[in-house]
N, C-alpha and C positions, 0 to 999 in steps of 0.2 A: 505709824504708816510701814508699809512693805511695799518695795518695789524692786521687783526684778527683771532685770535685762539682761539678755541671753544671747550669745553667739552660737552658732551649732557648733559640736565636737567633731563630727565625721568619725570615719571608725579609727580606732585606736589600735595599729599593728607596730609593735616595737621592733622598728628596722633603723638603722643608721642614727640612733639617738645621741651619742657622741658628738657626732658630726652635726647634727639638729642643734645640740644646745650651742655648739661655738658659731653655727650659721644665725641663728634666731638672735643671739646676742649681738653680733656685730651687725645686722640688720636694724635692730632697735639704736644701737649707738649711733648709727648712721640715718636716723630717722628724716622723714622727708618734709619735714615742716617748718623750711626756712631756716636751716641750721647755721649758725654763724652771723644771721643777718638781725639786725635789732629792731625793734618795733619802731616804728616813726610817732614821737609824742604828740606830733598835731593829728595824725590818723587815731589815735588812742583818744585823744579829746574830742573829735568828730565822733567817734562811735560810741562813747559814753553820752553826748548829748541827743544821739539819734536814739538809743535805746530807751532814755528819759522820755522823746518824744511821743505825746499820746498818738499823733498820727504816724501810721506805719509808711507812709507814703516816703517819708525822709529817709527812713532806714532803708528800705527798698532802692532808693536814688543813690544812697550812699554805698551800699554793697556793689550796684553797677559800676560807680566810679572805681572800687577796689577791683573789680575783675579788668578793668582798663589798666590799672597798674600793676597788674599781675600779680596782686594778691587773691590766692584762690582759696578755697573752703578749707584746706588744710592749714595754711599760714594762718588762716582767720582764727580756726579753732586753737592751735596750737602756740602760736605766738601772741596774737592782738588778743582775743578773748582772757587770758590769764593776765595781759597788762593792764586792761580795762578793769579788771576786779581788781588788782593793785590799785589803780589810778583811783577808784573810788573809793576802796577801803582808806586810801591816805585821806582822801576828803571827808570822809567821816571823822577820823580821827583827829581832822584839822577842824572841825566843825563848820565845814565849809559845804557840806552836802549831809540833809537827814538821811538817818538811817531807811527809811523808806524808800528812799532813792535809791541807796544800795541793794536792796532787797529786789525793787522792781528790775535793776539792770541785770541781775547776778539770774532772774528767773528768767529774763525775755533772752538773755544770751544761753542759757539753759534749753529752753525752748528751741533756739535757733541750732543748738547743737544736736539735738534728736532730730530736728530735721534734714539737716547737712549730714549727718552721720548714718541715714539708713541704708547705705550701701556700705557701711565699713562694718561689715560683719566678717567672720572667717570663713563663712560657709563656702564661698566662691575660692578664695585663695588656700584653704587650708590644706596640707597633705596628710595620707594616711598617717604618720607620725607625727603630725602637728603638736604643737604646746596647748595645754587649757590653764586658763587663770581663774580663781575665783578672788574678786573684790568685796570685801565685807566692811558696811558702816554699820557701828553698832546704833541700837535704837536711841534716839535723843540725838545724835551728832547731826550737825547742821550745815557739814561742808562738804555736801556732794557734789558741788561743782566738779572741784578736782578730780574725784572719781571718774566722774563722765569723762573728762578730758582724759585722763590715762586708760579708761576704756577704749577710746576710739584709736587712741595711738596704737594701741596694742592691737586691737582688729586689723587695722590698715595693714598689718604685716603678718595677717594670715594666722593670726593666734585667737583662739576660741576664749571668749571672756564671758562670765558673768558676775554681773554687779548687783548684791543683795544688801539692801538698805532695811535695816529695822528688824532682820528676822531675829527670831530666837534662836536658843543654841539648841533644842531639839530639832528644829528646821534644818539647821546646817548641819547637824549630825547624820541626818536622813540622806540630803543632799549628798554628801561625799561619799555615804555607803551607796549608792545608786549610780554614781557617775564618776569618773576619774578625773582629778585635777592634778598638775603639777605643783602646784604650789596656792596658798590662800594670802592675802595682803589684806590685812586687817588696818584702818585707818581712824585714827584716833586724836580728837584735839582738846580733849578736857581729862585733867588727871581723876577727876571723878568718875570718868568711864574705866578705869584700868581695873577694878574689878569683874565689871561686866566682861572686858574684853579677855581676862582669864578665863571666865566661865566659858567664851565663846571659842579660844584657844582649847580647852579641853574637851569640849562637844566635837571640833573638828578632828582633834587626835584620836578620839575615841570612834568617830565613826569612821576614819581613814584607816583605822590598826596601826597607827603612827607612821605611815607611809608618806603622808603628806607635809611637805616643806610649808612651815606656816611663820608670817613676818609680820610685823607693828611697825607700822609710819604713820605719816600724818604730821600737821602743825605741833604735837606735843614733842615731839622728838628734839625739837630746839631748847626746851629744859633740861636740866641736868637731872635726871630723875633716871634710875633702872629700871627701864620699862620692860627690857626684855626678863629681868628678873622678875618683876612684880606680875608678870603675865603668862611666864613658861614657854613663851615663843621661840622659835629656833633663832631667830635674828630680829633686830631693831635697825629698820634702816628706810629711807625714803629713795634707795635706788631699785627700781622693778629690776633692772638687768641681773642687778646681783641676786636677787630672790628668785627669777626665773632660770637662771644659771645653775642655782643649786637645787632649784626644783627639777631640772631636768637631767643633772648629774645624778642626782636620788633613783630618779626612774631608771636610769641606765645602771644603775649597780642592783637595785631589786631585779630587773630582767637577768641580769648576770647571775646572780643568787640563785633564781627560781629556775635557772636553765632556758 
């Protein structure tokens, strides 16, 4: 399956890039999704029940209650949906919820994310020197939910994001030949996908002429594996701020070298 979700890049004028790197990272660190406020466990459980209810009226009523409690769409996406996903995952591991329930809940949350995130594109907010990020999930990876959340967070900061799910290396090579990105983030959860990730890294590097900063992240980073060494990525991290800052710094250096 190939799923391409794109935010526009606008004109790419290389002005003020060093300041942009600092500004973008500072804005991302101070993201707007209820920073410092923990998710309410009762609300998390209520959301999980509503997501599994065949009657959509229950979820609609709950969302109305959330708005009255001043829990907006951003906090819902950044704070509560990940908490619900963890809640459902723990329930599945504890054999208190079947895998079908987890799948249904995540699918409905992803659909809601697409709905409430329609305006979270970089087109309106991006400036002429705005950052552009490519997020890649290798073919066969099933953890696209986190990537969709990350894409929404970046777009709300005025960053252009393209999400590629299951795209072959040849397609990614053409993509970075035709458009300029400051960094690429490949998310991986299975060790069996590392050889495939290496091929994707090679394709991205060839297509960009070595200018693109490439990062490997995702659940697999929790394991003691030399992911960077096995894939050839520039960095292995789950910190998008670090990746983006490095990508913007590299763009600045390239501009300076080319005059």
